[in-house]
N, C-alpha and C positions, 0 to 999 in steps of 0.2 A: 436734057440732062440724063434721062433714063438710058438712052443709047450709050452715052459716055460711061455711066455706072456699070452697065452690063459688059461693055468692052473692057473696062478696067478690071472688073471682077474676073472675066474670062482669062485675061493675061495673068493675073495673080494666081488663079487656080492652076494654070499650066506650070507656073514657077513653083507653086506648092507641090504639085505632083512630082516635079523633078527632084525636089529635096527629099520627098518620101522615097523615091526610086533610089537616090544615092544612099539614104539611110538603110535601105534594104540590101545594099551592096552593089548597086548598079554602077557601071563604069563608063557609060556614054557621057561625053563625046570622046572618051579615050579608048584605048585598047586594053588597058589594065588599070589598076589602082593608081599607079604613079603617073601615067599619062593623063588620066582623068583629073588628078589633083593639079597637074600642071595646067590643065585647060580651065578648071573651074575655081580653083583656090588661088593659085598664082603667087603665094608668098615666097619670099626668098628661101631656097633650100627645101621646099615642101616635097615630101616623098610619099605621102599617103593622104587619103581622104580623111576628112573630119570623122569623128566617132558617130555611130548611129544616133546616139543621144543628141549630139549637136545638130545633125541633119534634121531630126524630128522636132527639135526645139525651134529651129528656123521655120520648118514647115508649119508648126502650130501658130507661130506669129503671123506668117503669111496667110494662113487660113482665116484668122481673125480679120486681117486686112482685106481679104477677099469679100467678106460679108459687109464691111463698112460702107462701101458705096451703095450697096443694095438697101441697107438700113437707112442711110441718109436720104435716099430718094423715095422711101416708103414702100419699097418692094418686099423688103424683109422686115418682119416685125422686130422691134427693139424696145426694151423697157427704158432706154435712156432718152432724155429730152433732145429734141432736134438741135438745139444750140450746142449741147454737149457733143453730139455726133459731129456737128460742123467744126467745132474747135478741135476735136480729136483728128478729124480728117486733115485739118491744116497741119497739125503736128506730125501725122504720118507723112504728109506731103513734104514737110521739111526734112524728115529723115531720108526719104528717097532723093530729094534734091541735093542734100548734102553728100550722099554717096555718089550721085551722078557727077557732081562738081569735082569731088575728090579724085575720081578716076582720070581726070585730065591734068592733075597737078604733078609736078616733079616729085614731090614728097611721096605720093602714092606709087609712082613708078619705081622709086627706090625700095618701097616696102613690098611691092608685088611685081617683080620683074620677069617672072617665069613665062616662057612662051609655051603654048600659044595664048595663055591667059592675057598677057599684056596687049596683044593684038585684038583678041576678042573683047577685052574690056573697053578699049577705045572705039571699036567698031560697033559692038552690040550692048554689052552690059551697062556701061555708063550712060549712053543715050537712052536706053530703056528705062533706067532709074530716073533720068530727067523727065521723061515722058510720063512715067507713073506719078512722080512727085507733082508735076504740073497738073495732071488730071485730078489728083486729090485736092490740090489748091483750088482749082476751078470749081469743083463740087462744093468744097467748104465755103468759099467766098459767095457762091451763088445762093447757098442756103442762108447765109447771114444776111444777104441783101434781099431775100424774099419776104 
């Protein structure tokens, strides 16, 4: 489980770093703010990236999620009881699973149809959310059964 926890934390750390980069004004994977928004936001009619505050807020949440698997496996010290960490891991997993599932629904496609986001979402973003959610679920369930 420690290998899964480290792998999950590494992936979440990379995603956190991307959100910080965007909060600082980064435009990758686009050529400018509009093309970046079309690639990573994707909502109908989007023409600019979210505010730095929004990017940093998401990064802060992701940073906490990055620490969770390490705390759950005992690698990172935590003042919370292991049962609470496990339950929260399951809740975090449900959030990511929900986002991953949503990405494959017609409702989400109507909400976020911009290209290349729609293609990236089906190919990368939603499957990654499903994988992250499943990883949190595995860690949480394993801790409950231990």
